[in-house]
N, CA and C of each residue as an Amber inpcrd file, in Angstrom:
protein
   675
  -7.5080000  -3.5290000  34.6180000  -7.1000000  -2.1840000  34.1880000
  -6.4630000  -2.2190000  32.7950000  -5.5090000  -3.1410000  32.6170000
  -4.8190000  -3.2490000  31.3150000  -5.8250000  -3.5620000  30.2150000
  -6.8060000  -4.4100000  30.5640000  -7.8310000  -4.7950000  29.5800000
  -8.6650000  -3.5810000  29.1790000  -9.0120000  -2.7540000  30.1710000
  -9.7970000  -1.5490000  29.9030000  -9.0090000  -0.5920000  29.0050000
  -7.7350000  -0.3980000  29.3170000  -6.8950000   0.5000000  28.5110000
  -6.7800000  -0.0070000  27.0820000  -6.6820000  -1.3240000  26.9420000
  -6.5960000  -1.9090000  25.5980000  -7.9030000  -1.6850000  24.8420000
  -9.0300000  -1.7530000  25.5610000 -10.3340000  -1.6030000  24.8880000
 -10.5990000  -0.1690000  24.4360000  -9.9980000   0.8270000  25.1250000
 -10.2570000   2.2190000  24.7210000  -9.1340000   2.7800000  23.8540000
  -8.0690000   1.9840000  23.6100000  -6.9050000   2.4730000  22.8590000
  -7.3350000   3.0530000  21.5070000  -6.9250000   4.2900000  21.2400000
  -7.2200000   4.9080000  19.9480000  -8.6650000   5.3510000  19.7690000
  -9.4770000   5.2950000  20.8410000 -10.8580000   5.7810000  20.7280000
 -10.9340000   7.1650000  21.3800000 -12.1110000   7.7880000  21.2970000
 -12.3060000   9.1170000  21.8920000 -12.0380000   9.1080000  23.4020000
 -12.3120000   7.9500000  24.0670000 -12.1440000   7.8600000  25.5340000
 -10.6720000   7.8290000  25.9410000  -9.8050000   7.4880000  24.9950000
  -8.3680000   7.3880000  25.2890000  -7.7990000   8.8030000  25.4210000
  -7.3880000   9.1710000  26.6380000  -6.9050000  10.5360000  26.8600000
  -5.4020000  10.6760000  26.5850000  -4.7580000   9.5380000  26.2600000
  -3.3100000   9.5680000  26.0430000  -2.9600000   9.5380000  24.5560000
  -3.6100000   8.6130000  23.8370000  -3.2970000   8.4390000  22.4140000
  -4.3340000   9.1300000  21.5280000  -3.8610000   9.7250000  20.4400000
  -4.7330000  10.5030000  19.5480000  -5.5890000   9.5720000  18.6810000
  -6.9190000   9.7030000  18.8380000  -7.8230000   8.8160000  18.0940000
  -7.7990000   9.1350000  16.5980000  -7.5910000  10.4130000  16.2500000
  -7.5390000  10.7820000  14.8240000  -6.3140000  10.1630000  14.1480000
  -5.1840000  10.2370000  14.8180000  -3.9640000   9.6630000  14.2340000
  -4.1250000   8.1490000  14.1060000  -4.7250000   7.5310000  15.1280000
  -4.9030000   6.0740000  15.1240000  -5.8200000   5.6330000  13.9810000
  -6.9070000   6.3920000  13.7620000  -7.9090000   6.0180000  12.7490000
  -7.5380000   6.4530000  11.3430000  -6.8960000   7.6280000  11.2270000
  -6.7170000   8.2640000   9.9220000  -5.2390000   8.3870000   9.5270000
  -4.3510000   8.1740000  10.4880000  -2.9220000   8.2530000  10.1790000
  -2.4420000   9.6790000  10.0040000  -3.3090000  10.6530000  10.3240000
  -2.9620000  12.0740000  10.2120000  -3.8530000  12.8440000  11.1720000
  -3.3100000  13.9340000  11.7170000  -4.0760000  14.7290000  12.6830000
  -3.7850000  16.1960000  12.4050000  -4.8010000  17.0440000  12.4780000
  -4.6180000  18.4560000  12.0900000  -3.6580000  19.1950000  13.0140000
  -3.4440000  18.6770000  14.2270000  -2.5200000  19.3400000  15.1530000
  -1.0670000  18.9430000  14.8920000  -0.8810000  17.8650000  14.1190000
   0.4820000  17.4130000  13.8190000   1.2720000  17.1350000  15.0840000
   2.5330000  17.5670000  15.0900000   3.4190000  17.3360000  16.2330000
   2.9650000  18.1040000  17.4840000   2.1190000  19.1140000  17.3210000
   1.6660000  19.9250000  18.4560000   0.4850000  19.2910000  19.2110000
   0.0320000  18.1530000  18.7320000  -1.1290000  17.4820000  19.3390000
  -0.8440000  17.1460000  20.8020000  -1.8470000  17.3440000  21.6670000
  -1.6450000  17.0880000  23.1010000  -1.6780000  15.5840000  23.4020000
  -2.1400000  14.7860000  22.4310000  -2.1570000  13.3250000  22.6290000
  -1.0600000  12.6680000  21.7950000  -0.7220000  11.4510000  22.1690000
   0.4050000  10.7710000  21.5180000   0.0520000  10.2270000  20.1400000
   0.9780000  10.3840000  19.2010000   0.8580000   9.7490000  17.8800000
   1.8120000   8.5550000  17.8970000   1.2650000   7.3750000  18.1000000
   2.1160000   6.1820000  18.2040000   2.3680000   5.6330000  16.8010000
   3.6020000   5.8440000  16.3170000   3.9260000   5.4100000  14.9570000
   4.2250000   3.9100000  14.9780000   3.5900000   3.1470000  14.0770000
   3.8210000   1.6910000  14.0910000   5.2150000   1.3320000  13.5650000
   5.7640000   0.2210000  14.0770000   7.0480000  -0.2530000  13.5380000
   6.7960000  -1.3020000  12.4580000   5.5880000  -1.8900000  12.4870000
   5.1700000  -2.8360000  11.4390000   3.7480000  -2.4780000  11.0570000
   3.4400000  -2.5130000   9.7770000   2.0670000  -2.2530000   9.3300000
   1.9370000  -2.6980000   7.8820000   0.7070000  -3.0380000   7.4840000
   0.4630000  -3.3560000   6.0660000   0.1920000  -2.0710000   5.2840000
  -0.0560000  -0.9720000   6.0170000  -0.4770000   0.2700000   5.3630000
   0.6350000   1.3120000   5.3690000   0.7920000   1.9930000   4.2310000
   1.7430000   3.1090000   4.1850000   0.9950000   4.3850000   3.8020000
   1.5770000   5.5090000   4.2090000   1.0490000   6.8180000   3.8320000
   2.1450000   7.5660000   3.0740000   1.7890000   8.1000000   1.9090000
   2.7000000   9.0120000   1.1990000   2.0070000  10.3710000   1.2900000
   2.5830000  11.2430000   2.1120000   1.9070000  12.5080000   2.4480000
   1.9430000  13.5150000   1.3040000   0.7980000  14.2010000   1.1090000
   0.6620000  15.3290000   0.1500000   1.2120000  15.0180000  -1.2470000
   0.9850000  13.8080000  -1.7210000   1.5830000  13.4010000  -3.0070000
   0.7870000  13.8950000  -4.2200000  -0.5570000  13.7960000  -4.1180000
  -1.3750000  14.1680000  -5.2780000  -1.7230000  15.6550000  -5.2550000
  -1.3840000  16.3320000  -6.3400000  -1.7550000  17.7560000  -6.4580000
  -2.9540000  17.8490000  -7.3980000  -4.1140000  18.1100000  -6.8230000
  -5.3360000  18.1780000  -7.6180000  -5.3890000  19.5210000  -8.3450000
  -5.3820000  19.4990000  -9.7020000  -5.4210000  20.7710000 -10.4380000
  -6.6540000  21.6120000 -10.0970000  -7.7350000  20.9310000  -9.6670000
  -8.9730000  21.6640000  -9.3290000  -8.7640000  22.5610000  -8.1040000
  -7.8000000  22.2040000  -7.2450000  -7.5530000  23.0160000  -6.0380000
  -6.7150000  24.2590000  -6.3500000  -6.0570000  24.2380000  -7.5010000
  -5.2130000  25.3930000  -7.8600000  -6.0890000  26.6020000  -8.2040000
  -7.2580000  26.3180000  -8.8180000  -8.2540000  27.3460000  -9.1800000
  -7.6800000  28.5070000 -10.0040000  -6.7240000  28.1790000 -10.8600000
  -6.1980000  29.2340000 -11.7310000  -7.1920000  29.4410000 -12.8890000
  -7.6640000  28.2990000 -13.4160000  -8.7060000  28.3640000 -14.4550000
  -9.5360000  27.0930000 -14.3500000 -10.7490000  27.1530000 -14.8770000
 -11.6560000  26.0040000 -14.7830000 -11.2080000  24.8850000 -15.7210000
 -11.2250000  23.6590000 -15.2170000 -10.8510000  22.4910000 -16.0260000
 -12.0870000  21.6020000 -16.1470000 -12.4060000  21.1550000 -17.3690000
 -13.5870000  20.2910000 -17.5270000 -13.4690000  19.0300000 -16.6690000
 -14.5830000  18.5740000 -16.0750000 -14.5660000  17.4020000 -15.1780000
 -13.9320000  16.1550000 -15.8020000 -14.2170000  15.9380000 -17.1230000
 -13.6560000  14.7250000 -17.7560000 -12.1260000  14.7940000 -17.8550000
 -11.6060000  16.0260000 -18.0340000 -10.1480000  16.1860000 -18.0940000
  -9.5240000  15.9670000 -16.7040000 -10.2300000  16.4530000 -15.6700000
  -9.7680000  16.2470000 -14.2930000  -9.7270000  14.7560000 -13.9630000
 -10.7690000  14.0350000 -14.4030000 -10.8220000  12.5880000 -14.1320000
  -9.6990000  11.8590000 -14.8610000  -9.4580000  12.2640000 -16.0970000
  -8.3880000  11.6290000 -16.8970000  -7.0310000  11.8900000 -16.2430000
  -6.8320000  13.1220000 -15.7700000  -5.5900000  13.4860000 -15.0970000
  -5.3930000  12.6260000 -13.8380000  -6.4860000  12.4610000 -13.0760000
  -6.4000000  11.6640000 -11.8500000  -6.1760000  10.1880000 -12.1600000
  -6.8730000   9.6780000 -13.1760000  -6.6970000   8.2660000 -13.5590000
  -5.2490000   7.9740000 -13.9400000  -4.6310000   8.9010000 -14.6550000
  -3.2150000   8.7230000 -15.0450000  -2.3300000   8.6610000 -13.8000000
  -2.6050000   9.5560000 -12.8490000  -1.8520000   9.5780000 -11.5960000
  -2.0420000   8.2610000 -10.8420000  -3.3050000   7.8350000 -10.7170000
  -3.6360000   6.6320000  -9.9450000  -2.9480000   5.4020000 -10.5360000
  -3.0190000   5.2870000 -11.8580000  -2.4060000   4.1330000 -12.5430000
  -0.8840000   4.1240000 -12.3370000  -0.3050000   5.2910000 -12.4890000
   1.1390000   5.4840000 -12.3220000   1.6040000   5.0020000 -10.9490000
   0.9200000   5.4830000  -9.9080000   1.3210000   5.1870000  -8.5280000
   1.0040000   3.7350000  -8.1650000  -0.1830000   3.2630000  -8.5380000
  -0.5720000   1.8720000  -8.2210000   0.4320000   0.8960000  -8.8300000
   0.7640000   1.1130000 -10.1080000   1.6810000   0.2110000 -10.8170000
   3.0460000   0.1820000 -10.1380000   3.4970000   1.3500000  -9.6760000
   4.7990000   1.4240000  -9.0000000   4.7380000   0.7080000  -7.6430000
   3.6690000   0.9630000  -6.8740000   3.5580000   0.3440000  -5.5470000
   3.4270000  -1.1740000  -5.6400000   2.7850000  -1.6510000  -6.6990000
   2.6020000  -3.0980000  -6.8710000   3.9190000  -3.8240000  -7.1180000
   4.9940000  -3.0810000  -7.4460000   6.2980000  -3.7330000  -7.6300000
   6.8850000  -4.1730000  -6.2860000   6.3740000  -3.6090000  -5.1680000
   6.8880000  -3.9870000  -3.8490000   6.1530000  -5.1910000  -3.2690000
   4.9620000  -5.4810000  -3.7840000   4.1710000  -6.5920000  -3.2570000
   2.7050000  -6.3870000  -3.5950000   1.8730000  -7.3600000  -3.2290000
   0.4520000  -7.3050000  -3.5980000  -0.2750000  -6.1590000  -2.8910000
  -0.9210000  -5.3030000  -3.6920000  -1.6860000  -4.1640000  -3.1680000
  -3.1250000  -4.6070000  -2.9410000  -3.6190000  -4.4420000  -1.7060000
  -5.0140000  -4.7910000  -1.4290000  -5.9260000  -3.6050000  -1.7190000
  -5.4520000  -2.4090000  -1.3800000  -6.2550000  -1.2070000  -1.6420000
  -5.3540000   0.0280000  -1.6640000  -5.6870000   0.9360000  -2.5670000
  -4.9590000   2.2150000  -2.6030000  -5.9980000   3.3250000  -2.6800000
  -5.8680000   4.3160000  -1.7990000  -6.8250000   5.4180000  -1.8180000
  -6.0930000   6.7660000  -1.8210000  -6.7880000   7.7760000  -2.3460000
  -6.2100000   9.1210000  -2.4380000  -7.2040000  10.1050000  -1.8130000
  -6.7050000  10.9670000  -0.9320000  -7.5760000  11.9470000  -0.2550000
  -7.7850000  13.1890000  -1.1140000  -9.0350000  13.6800000  -1.0980000
  -9.3610000  14.8940000  -1.8460000  -9.6310000  16.0560000  -0.8900000
  -9.2270000  15.8920000   0.3850000  -9.4050000  16.9790000   1.3710000
  -8.4490000  18.1240000   1.0380000  -8.7130000  19.2960000   1.6300000
  -7.7900000  20.4210000   1.3810000  -7.0880000  20.8950000   2.6610000
  -7.4050000  20.2620000   3.8090000  -6.6700000  20.5740000   5.0450000
  -5.2260000  20.0960000   4.9090000  -4.2820000  20.8730000   5.4570000
  -2.8520000  20.5690000   5.2850000  -2.4570000  19.1350000   5.6060000
  -3.0690000  18.5510000   6.6500000  -2.6250000  17.2250000   7.0950000
  -3.1600000  16.0940000   6.2250000  -4.1490000  16.3910000   5.3550000
  -4.7280000  15.3320000   4.5100000  -4.6110000  15.5950000   3.0070000
  -4.3050000  16.8310000   2.6290000  -4.3440000  17.1820000   1.2010000
  -3.3880000  16.2990000   0.3820000  -3.9700000  15.6330000  -0.6320000
  -3.1660000  14.8170000  -1.5560000  -2.5450000  13.5750000  -0.9590000
  -2.9840000  13.1680000   0.2590000  -2.4090000  11.9650000   0.8770000
  -2.7700000  10.7050000   0.0940000  -1.7810000   9.8470000  -0.1070000
  -2.0100000   8.5450000  -0.7550000  -1.7590000   7.4710000   0.3010000
  -2.7570000   6.6010000   0.4950000  -2.6040000   5.4800000   1.4240000
  -2.6360000   4.1950000   0.6130000  -1.7600000   3.2620000   0.9600000
  -1.7570000   1.9850000   0.2620000  -1.6770000   0.8670000   1.2930000
  -2.6140000  -0.0670000   1.1760000  -2.6030000  -1.2140000   2.0760000
  -2.1220000  -2.4250000   1.2810000  -0.9950000  -2.9860000   1.7370000
  -0.4370000  -4.1770000   1.0880000  -0.9670000  -5.4300000   1.7720000
  -0.7840000  -6.5570000   1.1080000  -1.2160000  -7.8180000   1.7320000
  -0.2620000  -8.2090000   2.8630000   1.0260000  -7.8720000   2.6700000
   2.0270000  -8.2620000   3.6730000   2.7850000  -7.0430000   4.2100000
   3.1170000  -7.0990000   5.4980000   3.8670000  -6.0140000   6.1440000
   5.2310000  -5.8070000   5.4990000   5.8300000  -6.9110000   5.0620000
   7.1720000  -6.8470000   4.4710000   7.1850000  -5.9340000   3.2380000
   6.1370000  -6.0320000   2.4220000   6.0340000  -5.2020000   1.2110000
   5.9150000  -3.7270000   1.5820000   5.1290000  -3.4450000   2.6380000
   4.9550000  -2.0480000   3.0900000   6.2900000  -1.4790000   3.5590000
   7.0440000  -2.2710000   4.3000000   8.3570000  -1.8370000   4.7870000
   9.3070000  -1.5170000   3.6550000   9.3100000  -2.3890000   2.6380000
  10.1920000  -2.1800000   1.4690000   9.7980000  -0.9050000   0.7250000
   8.4860000  -0.6940000   0.5970000   7.9880000   0.4840000  -0.1340000
   8.4150000   1.7760000   0.5600000   8.2400000   1.8370000   1.8810000
   8.6120000   3.0500000   2.6380000  10.0950000   3.3450000   2.4750000
  10.8930000   2.3070000   2.6170000  12.3520000   2.4670000   2.5120000
  12.7650000   3.0300000   1.1600000  12.1470000   2.4950000   0.1050000
  12.5160000   2.9140000  -1.2510000  11.9640000   4.3010000  -1.5980000
  10.6970000   4.5500000  -1.2360000  10.0390000   5.8040000  -1.6440000
  10.6540000   7.0390000  -0.9970000  11.2100000   6.8900000   0.1890000
  11.8030000   8.0540000   0.8550000  13.0700000   8.5540000   0.1740000
  13.5410000   7.8120000  -0.8180000  14.7080000   8.2760000  -1.5880000
  14.2880000   8.7060000  -2.9900000  12.9730000   8.8910000  -3.1910000
  12.4770000   9.1390000  -4.5420000  11.7830000  10.4880000  -4.6650000
  11.6240000  10.8920000  -5.9340000  10.9020000  12.1300000  -6.2600000
   9.7250000  11.7920000  -7.1570000   8.6700000  12.5970000  -7.0930000
   7.5510000  12.4460000  -8.0340000   7.1520000  13.8490000  -8.4850000
   7.0660000  14.0240000  -9.7920000   6.7350000  15.3400000 -10.3730000
   7.6500000  16.4290000  -9.8020000   8.9280000  16.0860000  -9.6270000
   9.9220000  17.0670000  -9.1860000   9.9260000  17.3580000  -7.6930000
   9.0760000  16.6500000  -6.9180000   9.0420000  16.8890000  -5.4640000
   9.4430000  15.6290000  -4.7120000  10.1830000  15.7740000  -3.5870000
  10.5740000  14.5720000  -2.8270000   9.3510000  13.9060000  -2.1990000
   9.3910000  12.5880000  -2.0800000   8.2910000  11.8540000  -1.4660000
   8.5720000  11.6340000   0.0180000   7.5070000  11.6960000   0.8270000
   7.6230000  11.4320000   2.2680000   6.6670000  10.2800000   2.5980000
   7.2500000   9.1060000   2.8380000   6.4320000   7.9200000   3.1210000
   6.6880000   7.4260000   4.5290000   5.6420000   6.8670000   5.1330000
   5.7920000   6.2870000   6.4790000   4.7810000   5.1630000   6.6510000
   5.0610000   4.2700000   7.6050000   4.0800000   3.2310000   7.9390000
   2.9290000   3.9130000   8.6590000   1.7180000   3.4670000   8.3790000
   0.5410000   4.1210000   8.9570000  -0.2360000   3.1530000   9.8490000
  -0.8420000   3.6570000  10.9440000  -1.6250000   2.7750000  11.8250000
  -3.0000000   2.4120000  11.2560000  -3.3930000   3.0100000  10.1250000
  -4.7390000   2.7800000   9.5750000  -4.9060000   1.3120000   9.1470000
  -5.9660000   0.6880000   9.6710000  -6.2220000  -0.7110000   9.2930000
  -7.5340000  -0.8500000   8.5270000  -8.4390000   0.1070000   8.7170000
  -9.7520000   0.0150000   8.0840000 -10.1170000   1.3600000   7.4480000
 -10.0540000   1.4190000   6.1180000 -10.3210000   2.6830000   5.4340000
 -11.7680000   3.1320000   5.5970000 -12.6810000   2.1770000   5.7990000
 -14.0910000   2.5670000   5.9620000 -14.2750000   3.4130000   7.2200000
 -13.5220000   3.0520000   8.2810000 -13.5790000   3.8080000   9.5390000
 -12.9910000   5.2110000   9.3620000 -12.0120000   5.3200000   8.4520000
 -11.2860000   6.5880000   8.2740000 -12.0230000   7.5510000   7.3460000
 -12.9540000   7.0240000   6.5530000 -13.6380000   7.8720000   5.5560000
 -14.8390000   8.5940000   6.1560000 -15.1340000   9.7360000   5.5610000
 -16.2950000  10.5290000   5.9800000 -17.5440000   9.9430000   5.3360000
 -18.4190000   9.3900000   6.1750000 -19.6350000   8.7500000   5.6250000
 -20.5790000   9.7870000   5.0100000 -20.6030000  10.9860000   5.5970000
 -21.4770000  12.0430000   5.0540000 -21.0290000  12.4380000   3.6390000
 -19.7080000  12.4880000   3.4430000 -19.1830000  12.8760000   2.1290000
 -19.5900000  11.8560000   1.0670000 -19.5720000  10.5660000   1.4590000
 -19.9210000   9.5020000   0.4990000 -21.3650000   9.6590000   0.0070000
 -22.2120000  10.2660000   0.8350000 -23.6030000  10.4790000   0.3670000
 -23.8590000  11.9670000   0.0980000 -22.7630000  12.6960000  -0.1520000
 -22.8060000  14.1240000  -0.5270000 -23.5140000  14.9930000   0.5060000
 -23.2990000  14.6980000   1.7960000 -23.9730000  15.4890000   2.8270000
 -23.0120000  16.1060000   3.8450000 -21.7000000  16.0780000   3.5700000
 -20.7440000  16.6310000   4.5470000 -20.7460000  18.1490000   4.4430000
 -21.0130000  18.8370000   5.5790000 -21.0660000  20.3000000   5.5150000
 -19.7230000  20.9470000   5.8850000 -18.7030000  20.0990000   6.1430000
 -17.3930000  20.6720000   6.4610000 -16.5560000  20.8940000   5.2060000
 -16.9990000  20.3200000   4.0990000 -16.2610000  20.4760000   2.8310000
 -14.8810000  19.8380000   2.9080000 -13.9550000  20.3950000   2.1340000
 -12.6050000  19.8260000   2.0480000 -11.8120000  19.9120000   3.3380000
 -12.2920000  20.7200000   4.3200000 -11.5590000  20.8560000   5.5880000
 -11.9830000  19.8220000   6.6290000 -12.8400000  18.8840000   6.2280000
 -13.2710000  17.8120000   7.1180000 -12.0420000  17.0250000   7.5880000
 -12.0780000  16.5280000   8.8320000 -10.9340000  15.7820000   9.3730000
 -10.9970000  14.2850000   9.0750000 -12.0890000  13.8450000   8.4360000
 -12.1560000  12.4640000   7.9640000 -11.8550000  12.4620000   6.4650000
 -11.4450000  11.3110000   5.9550000 -11.0270000  11.2490000   4.5400000
 -12.1800000  11.4700000   3.5710000 -11.9740000  12.3820000   2.6170000
 -12.8530000  12.5230000   1.4590000 -12.0690000  11.9030000   0.2960000
 -12.5680000  10.8230000  -0.2520000 -11.7900000  10.1000000  -1.2660000
 -11.9990000  10.6220000  -2.6700000 -10.9270000  10.5640000  -3.4430000
 -11.0360000  10.8550000  -4.8790000 -10.9510000   9.4860000  -5.5560000
 -11.9790000   9.1760000  -6.3450000 -12.0650000   7.8230000  -6.9030000
 -11.5630000   7.7540000  -8.3430000 -10.7920000   6.7000000  -8.6620000
 -10.4370000   6.4790000 -10.0700000 -11.6590000   5.9200000 -10.7950000
 -11.6540000   5.9370000 -12.1250000 -12.7990000   5.3710000 -12.8280000
 -12.8380000   3.8630000 -12.5680000 -14.0340000   3.3050000 -12.5010000
 -14.2060000   1.8900000 -12.1220000 -13.4660000   0.9590000 -13.0600000
 -13.5300000   1.2750000 -14.3480000 -12.8830000   0.4040000 -15.3460000
 -11.3830000   0.3240000 -15.0840000 -10.7730000   1.4730000 -14.7460000
  -9.3270000   1.4940000 -14.4910000  -9.0050000   0.6500000 -13.2600000
  -9.7770000   0.8120000 -12.1880000  -9.4940000   0.0650000 -10.9520000
  -9.5850000  -1.4460000 -11.2080000 -10.6220000  -1.8330000 -11.9640000
 -10.8120000  -3.2600000 -12.2890000  -9.6290000  -3.7770000 -13.1000000
  -9.2150000  -2.9570000 -14.0750000  -8.0980000  -3.3210000 -14.9590000
  -6.7970000  -3.5160000 -14.1480000  -6.5400000  -2.5950000 -13.2110000
  -5.3160000  -2.6800000 -12.4030000  -5.3200000  -3.9120000 -11.5050000
  -6.4740000  -4.2000000 -10.8810000  -6.5840000  -5.3740000 -10.0130000
  -6.4400000  -6.6700000 -10.8110000  -7.0530000  -6.7050000 -12.0040000
  -6.9480000  -7.9070000 -12.8650000  -5.5050000  -8.1230000 -13.3010000
  -4.8400000  -7.0320000 -13.6840000  -3.4400000  -7.1340000 -14.1400000
  -2.5570000  -7.6250000 -12.9980000  -2.8290000  -7.1410000 -11.7760000
  -2.0460000  -7.5740000 -10.6100000  -2.2610000  -9.0650000 -10.3530000
  -3.5360000  -9.5080000 -10.4220000  -3.8320000 -10.9330000 -10.1880000
  -3.0980000 -11.8160000 -11.1910000  -3.1340000 -11.3940000 -12.4730000
  -2.4500000 -12.1640000 -13.5330000  -0.9550000 -12.2320000 -13.2660000
  -0.3900000 -11.1060000 -12.8940000   1.0490000 -11.0220000 -12.6270000
   1.4400000 -11.9430000 -11.4640000   0.6020000 -11.9630000 -10.4030000
   0.8860000 -12.8280000  -9.2450000   0.8120000 -14.2960000  -9.6540000
  -0.2460000 -14.6440000 -10.4490000  -0.3820000 -16.0390000 -10.9060000
   0.8220000 -16.4620000 -11.7380000   1.2680000 -15.5420000 -12.6060000
   2.4160000 -15.8240000 -13.4770000   3.6800000 -16.0610000 -12.6390000
   3.8890000 -15.2060000 -11.6130000   5.0690000 -15.3710000 -10.7420000
   5.0100000 -16.6890000  -9.9760000   3.7890000 -17.0470000  -9.5240000
   3.6390000 -18.3170000  -8.7930000   3.9340000 -19.5020000  -9.7050000
   3.4720000 -19.4080000 -10.9700000   3.7240000 -20.4870000 -11.9440000
   5.2270000 -20.6320000 -12.1980000   5.8990000 -19.4730000 -12.3610000
   7.3470000 -19.5070000 -12.5990000   8.0870000 -20.0990000 -11.3990000
   7.6380000 -19.7510000 -10.1870000   8.2750000 -20.2770000  -8.9720000
   8.0920000 -21.7930000  -8.8890000   6.8560000 -22.2740000  -9.2410000
   6.5970000 -23.7220000  -9.2350000   7.5070000 -24.4390000 -10.2150000
   7.6030000 -23.8470000 -11.4390000   8.4420000 -24.4670000 -12.4750000
   9.8980000 -24.5160000 -12.0350000  10.3580000 -23.4370000 -11.4020000
  11.7560000 -23.3910000 -10.9340000  11.9910000 -24.4720000  -9.8850000
  10.9880000 -24.6720000  -8.9780000  11.1310000 -25.7130000  -7.9420000
  11.1740000 -27.1000000  -8.5600000  10.3010000 -27.3260000  -9.5750000
  10.2580000 -28.6330000 -10.2530000  11.5870000 -28.8950000 -10.9430000
  12.0610000 -27.8650000 -11.6310000  13.3190000 -27.9850000 -12.3690000
  14.4600000 -28.3170000 -11.4050000  14.4340000 -27.6430000 -10.2260000
  15.4730000 -27.8610000  -9.2070000  15.4080000 -29.3060000  -8.7030000
  14.1510000 -29.7870000  -8.4370000  13.9760000 -31.1660000  -7.9560000
  14.4420000 -32.1720000  -8.9930000  14.0400000 -31.9280000 -10.2810000
  14.4170000 -32.8520000 -11.3670000  15.9180000 -32.9330000 -11.5100000
  16.5910000 -31.7620000 -11.4810000  18.0340000 -31.7690000 -11.6790000
  18.7310000 -32.4800000 -10.5040000  18.1380000 -32.3440000  -9.2760000
  18.7350000 -33.0370000  -8.1280000  18.5780000 -34.5450000  -8.2680000
  17.3730000 -35.0030000  -8.7160000  17.1660000 -36.4510000  -8.8540000
  18.0160000 -37.0000000 -10.0000000  18.2270000 -36.1930000 -11.0550000
  19.0920000 -36.6340000 -12.1570000  20.5270000 -36.7880000 -11.6670000
  20.9460000 -35.8190000 -10.8480000  22.3100000 -35.8620000 -10.3040000
  22.5050000 -37.1230000  -9.4660000  21.5030000 -37.4330000  -8.6070000
  21.6680000 -38.6020000  -7.7490000  21.5930000 -39.8740000  -8.5810000
  20.7870000 -39.8480000  -9.6770000  20.7310000 -41.0100000 -10.5850000
  22.0630000 -41.2420000 -11.2540000  22.6730000 -40.1410000 -11.7360000
  23.9830000 -40.2450000 -12.3870000  25.0040000 -40.7850000 -11.4080000
  24.9140000 -40.2820000 -10.1540000  25.8820000 -40.6990000  -9.1460000
  25.7450000 -42.2030000  -8.8880000  24.4570000 -42.6630000  -8.8160000
  24.1910000 -44.0790000  -8.5650000  24.7280000 -44.9330000  -9.7130000
  24.4720000 -44.4350000 -10.9430000  24.9200000 -45.1630000 -12.1390000
  26.4550000 -45.2460000 -12.1580000  27.0990000 -44.1390000 -11.8170000
  28.5620000 -44.0750000 -11.8130000  29.1320000 -45.0330000 -10.7560000
  28.4840000 -45.0790000  -9.5340000  28.9770000 -45.9560000  -8.4720000
  28.8330000 -47.4210000  -8.8680000  27.6730000 -47.7940000  -9.5360000
  27.4920000 -49.2030000  -9.8960000  28.4920000 -49.6240000 -10.9520000
  28.7700000 -48.7350000 -11.9410000  29.7400000 -49.1350000 -12.9720000
  31.1260000 -49.2270000 -12.3630000  31.4060000 -48.3160000 -11.3900000
  32.7150000 -48.3540000 -10.7250000  32.8470000 -49.6790000  -9.9560000
  31.7290000 -50.1090000  -9.3100000  31.7240000 -51.3490000  -8.5380000
  31.9640000 -52.5390000  -9.4700000  31.2910000 -52.5370000 -10.6580000
  31.4740000 -53.6330000 -11.6290000  32.9170000 -53.7130000 -12.0990000
  33.5080000 -52.5030000 -12.3450000  34.8990000 -52.4530000 -12.8070000
  35.8370000 -53.0940000 -11.7730000  35.5330000 -52.7980000 -10.4830000
  36.3940000 -53.3540000  -9.4270000  36.2820000 -54.8730000  -9.3750000
  35.0290000 -55.3850000  -9.6110000  34.8220000 -56.8370000  -9.5730000
  35.5950000 -57.5130000 -10.6930000  35.6830000 -56.7880000 -11.8350000
  36.3240000 -57.3660000 -13.0030000  37.8080000 -57.6180000 -12.7060000
  38.4330000 -56.7400000 -11.9060000  39.9050000 -56.8900000 -11.6880000
  40.1960000 -57.8640000 -10.5890000
């Protein structure tokens, strides 16, 4: 029985736990959902809810596509660079849906759970563009499962109100640049850590050498008297 329950956990067959919350970290029913939203206590993934405000959704006036992309790239770089200060970022995605539970959601998957925990703790005391941030650990482990496959091939007929993630993509060059910069930064930190360890070992062996030298001269002095 326990094995069966474990196998259906978070799937459509699970009548207790919400499969949408499990897969996507957000559900259109929110707290009113008839199924349980089991919030993780540890996770590599964090969600910053409704963070990105897409100017195209405001529809006050038309904005050229290249300007919209530039605006988004600036946002993406800004947020990625900040999140990378907590630890290695494996993937960061931004939702372009317009349903309340997904609009402007930013998800970030770190390499280590510890980094995700630190990020949530810090971000909940912060503001972005004059608005408070709301961050939480998310149960999402696989973004491919959470994304709308129809949208990726431009065939989703639900539009922005789809309950699966519609992603807004940064330009490829920017994403490559951010990942390369992160890799370099990690290598540099590892090199500095190695050097610090070597320096620590050298200074310890020098100390013990000095101590040995001091003891032998002290011993010779005693023999002399």
